[in-house]
C-alpha beads as a LAMMPS data file, in Angstrom:
LAMMPS data file: protein, C-alpha beads

160 atoms
159 bonds

1 atom types
1 bond types

-500.0 500.0 xlo xhi
-500.0 500.0 ylo yhi
-500.0 500.0 zlo zhi

Masses

1 110.0

Atoms # bond

1 1 1 -1.132 10.777 -9.851
2 1 1 -0.191 7.351 -11.832
3 1 1 -2.832 5.808 -14.582
4 1 1 -5.146 7.978 -17.141
5 1 1 -5.560 11.034 -15.575
6 1 1 -8.679 11.165 -13.598
7 1 1 -9.861 7.445 -14.074
8 1 1 -10.015 4.663 -11.463
9 1 1 -10.859 0.856 -11.466
10 1 1 -13.259 0.149 -8.791
11 1 1 -13.876 -3.182 -7.355
12 1 1 -17.706 -3.215 -5.862
13 1 1 -17.886 -6.755 -3.853
14 1 1 -20.134 -8.826 -1.799
15 1 1 -18.710 -12.204 0.359
16 1 1 -20.102 -14.342 1.927
17 1 1 -20.009 -13.518 6.098
18 1 1 -19.034 -17.067 6.848
19 1 1 -16.509 -17.798 6.904
20 1 1 -14.830 -14.738 7.925
21 1 1 -11.544 -16.318 6.955
22 1 1 -12.167 -15.748 3.209
23 1 1 -13.852 -11.778 3.953
24 1 1 -10.156 -11.490 5.992
25 1 1 -7.652 -12.781 2.807
26 1 1 -9.432 -10.680 0.394
27 1 1 -9.387 -7.156 2.947
28 1 1 -5.747 -8.349 3.449
29 1 1 -5.086 -8.394 -0.223
30 1 1 -7.148 -4.972 -0.923
31 1 1 -4.970 -3.446 2.225
32 1 1 -1.827 -4.887 0.464
33 1 1 -3.036 -3.158 -2.845
34 1 1 -3.472 0.662 -1.051
35 1 1 -7.095 0.593 -2.157
36 1 1 -9.186 3.727 -1.126
37 1 1 -12.166 2.419 0.373
38 1 1 -15.097 4.476 -0.762
39 1 1 -17.637 2.230 1.171
40 1 1 -18.665 -0.998 2.233
41 1 1 -17.904 -3.078 -0.215
42 1 1 -16.512 -0.290 -2.782
43 1 1 -12.556 -0.318 -3.126
44 1 1 -10.870 1.948 -6.036
45 1 1 -7.303 2.620 -7.276
46 1 1 -5.857 4.688 -9.879
47 1 1 -6.154 3.368 -13.348
48 1 1 -3.549 1.552 -14.484
49 1 1 -2.848 -1.585 -16.354
50 1 1 -1.349 -3.487 -13.381
51 1 1 -4.102 -1.588 -10.660
52 1 1 -7.197 -3.283 -13.567
53 1 1 -5.248 -7.004 -12.894
54 1 1 -5.200 -7.194 -9.840
55 1 1 -8.730 -5.864 -9.372
56 1 1 -9.490 -8.396 -11.571
57 1 1 -7.723 -11.172 -10.343
58 1 1 -9.589 -10.385 -7.106
59 1 1 -12.560 -10.392 -7.762
60 1 1 -12.358 -13.585 -9.806
61 1 1 -11.048 -14.912 -6.509
62 1 1 -14.518 -13.435 -4.690
63 1 1 -16.741 -15.243 -7.378
64 1 1 -14.525 -18.387 -6.798
65 1 1 -15.543 -17.418 -2.866
66 1 1 -19.014 -18.016 -3.536
67 1 1 -19.405 -14.402 -3.454
68 1 1 -20.061 -11.790 -6.403
69 1 1 -18.123 -8.928 -7.415
70 1 1 -17.494 -6.663 -10.742
71 1 1 -14.900 -4.526 -11.728
72 1 1 -15.428 -0.869 -13.201
73 1 1 -13.919 2.127 -14.569
74 1 1 -14.845 5.527 -13.408
75 1 1 -14.627 9.076 -13.264
76 1 1 -14.663 11.118 -9.789
77 1 1 -17.543 13.308 -9.819
78 1 1 -16.059 16.292 -8.983
79 1 1 -12.056 17.156 -8.665
80 1 1 -12.492 17.557 -5.243
81 1 1 -13.719 14.515 -4.460
82 1 1 -10.546 12.582 -6.602
83 1 1 -8.451 15.498 -4.239
84 1 1 -10.279 13.473 -1.585
85 1 1 -9.459 10.292 -2.695
86 1 1 -6.005 10.940 -3.284
87 1 1 -5.297 12.626 0.607
88 1 1 -6.568 9.916 1.620
89 1 1 -4.556 7.491 0.439
90 1 1 -1.508 9.703 0.810
91 1 1 -2.143 10.039 4.152
92 1 1 -2.045 5.913 4.968
93 1 1 1.404 6.059 2.886
94 1 1 2.595 8.608 5.264
95 1 1 1.790 6.886 8.364
96 1 1 3.569 3.461 6.946
97 1 1 6.541 5.669 6.125
98 1 1 6.706 7.207 9.615
99 1 1 6.575 3.761 11.099
100 1 1 9.677 3.014 8.710
101 1 1 11.876 5.972 10.091
102 1 1 10.637 5.405 13.760
103 1 1 12.344 1.398 12.945
104 1 1 15.164 3.096 11.545
105 1 1 16.245 5.347 14.269
106 1 1 15.010 2.868 16.954
107 1 1 17.530 0.382 15.069
108 1 1 20.570 2.788 15.064
109 1 1 20.944 2.590 18.682
110 1 1 20.610 -1.222 18.410
111 1 1 23.054 -3.786 18.705
112 1 1 24.812 -4.312 15.153
113 1 1 23.418 -7.485 14.585
114 1 1 19.919 -6.697 15.040
115 1 1 20.742 -2.943 12.585
116 1 1 21.851 -5.608 9.844
117 1 1 18.549 -7.369 10.308
118 1 1 16.847 -4.561 10.610
119 1 1 18.275 -2.316 6.921
120 1 1 17.123 -6.264 5.095
121 1 1 13.503 -5.894 6.554
122 1 1 12.914 -2.278 6.199
123 1 1 14.299 -2.242 2.826
124 1 1 11.652 -4.721 2.052
125 1 1 8.959 -2.807 3.968
126 1 1 9.909 0.530 1.840
127 1 1 9.110 -2.001 -1.657
128 1 1 6.095 -2.826 -0.497
129 1 1 4.924 0.381 0.568
130 1 1 6.079 1.850 -2.564
131 1 1 3.812 -0.321 -4.887
132 1 1 1.144 1.027 -3.224
133 1 1 1.976 4.399 -3.141
134 1 1 -0.088 5.972 -5.529
135 1 1 0.529 9.849 -4.323
136 1 1 3.340 9.431 -2.857
137 1 1 4.061 11.767 -0.002
138 1 1 6.520 13.902 1.177
139 1 1 7.217 11.167 4.587
140 1 1 8.399 8.611 1.595
141 1 1 12.057 10.347 0.991
142 1 1 12.474 10.910 4.891
143 1 1 11.637 6.827 5.277
144 1 1 14.497 5.936 2.586
145 1 1 16.952 8.730 3.864
146 1 1 16.484 7.133 7.044
147 1 1 17.095 3.346 6.137
148 1 1 19.835 4.703 3.667
149 1 1 21.580 6.440 6.324
150 1 1 21.051 2.931 8.472
151 1 1 22.390 0.962 6.032
152 1 1 25.579 3.144 5.524
153 1 1 25.909 3.177 9.260
154 1 1 26.061 -1.007 9.067
155 1 1 28.304 -0.744 5.766
156 1 1 30.478 1.388 8.289
157 1 1 30.472 -0.804 10.873
158 1 1 31.086 -3.852 8.797
159 1 1 33.981 -2.339 7.656
160 1 1 35.683 -1.619 10.778

Bonds

1 1 1 2
2 1 2 3
3 1 3 4
4 1 4 5
5 1 5 6
6 1 6 7
7 1 7 8
8 1 8 9
9 1 9 10
10 1 10 11
11 1 11 12
12 1 12 13
13 1 13 14
14 1 14 15
15 1 15 16
16 1 16 17
17 1 17 18
18 1 18 19
19 1 19 20
20 1 20 21
21 1 21 22
22 1 22 23
23 1 23 24
24 1 24 25
25 1 25 26
26 1 26 27
27 1 27 28
28 1 28 29
29 1 29 30
30 1 30 31
31 1 31 32
32 1 32 33
33 1 33 34
34 1 34 35
35 1 35 36
36 1 36 37
37 1 37 38
38 1 38 39
39 1 39 40
40 1 40 41
41 1 41 42
42 1 42 43
43 1 43 44
44 1 44 45
45 1 45 46
46 1 46 47
47 1 47 48
48 1 48 49
49 1 49 50
50 1 50 51
51 1 51 52
52 1 52 53
53 1 53 54
54 1 54 55
55 1 55 56
56 1 56 57
57 1 57 58
58 1 58 59
59 1 59 60
60 1 60 61
61 1 61 62
62 1 62 63
63 1 63 64
64 1 64 65
65 1 65 66
66 1 66 67
67 1 67 68
68 1 68 69
69 1 69 70
70 1 70 71
71 1 71 72
72 1 72 73
73 1 73 74
74 1 74 75
75 1 75 76
76 1 76 77
77 1 77 78
78 1 78 79
79 1 79 80
80 1 80 81
81 1 81 82
82 1 82 83
83 1 83 84
84 1 84 85
85 1 85 86
86 1 86 87
87 1 87 88
88 1 88 89
89 1 89 90
90 1 90 91
91 1 91 92
92 1 92 93
93 1 93 94
94 1 94 95
95 1 95 96
96 1 96 97
97 1 97 98
98 1 98 99
99 1 99 100
100 1 100 101
101 1 101 102
102 1 102 103
103 1 103 104
104 1 104 105
105 1 105 106
106 1 106 107
107 1 107 108
108 1 108 109
109 1 109 110
110 1 110 111
111 1 111 112
112 1 112 113
113 1 113 114
114 1 114 115
115 1 115 116
116 1 116 117
117 1 117 118
118 1 118 119
119 1 119 120
120 1 120 121
121 1 121 122
122 1 122 123
123 1 123 124
124 1 124 125
125 1 125 126
126 1 126 127
127 1 127 128
128 1 128 129
129 1 129 130
130 1 130 131
131 1 131 132
132 1 132 133
133 1 133 134
134 1 134 135
135 1 135 136
136 1 136 137
137 1 137 138
138 1 138 139
139 1 139 140
140 1 140 141
141 1 141 142
142 1 142 143
143 1 143 144
144 1 144 145
145 1 145 146
146 1 146 147
147 1 147 148
148 1 148 149
149 1 149 150
150 1 150 151
151 1 151 152
152 1 152 153
153 1 153 154
154 1 154 155
155 1 155 156
156 1 156 157
157 1 157 158
158 1 158 159
159 1 159 160
């Protein structure tokens, strides 16, 4: 687990219903961060300087949109609750890594030019997932191996 042991940064927020594009913008930003959704308008990340800063920025943006928000540092009420949140986050990243594995395997059967483009895209996707992967699942290494194998296949066919 990253951050201070047991400490989480929480963002409690309310966004005006209209226009809906503002809500969608915030939801997408929170998804890119890999937040755990604890309730309606309440999200959490393991606390460290980076996650605190990211949620502070989003809180500021929410205020600029006419919404309201507060950022909190908190500790889960029990180890079981903390494990449940971490498991939820790990499961979400595992699903993302499985998609990368499937795409790498499909690309291995594609035409050479497509493989090269797919390798670059999947490497970028691994970096994006890695930025929000606070509790790495086993699928992380499998996805990295699958993309590496695809990259090596591309290099081998370029040498031929």
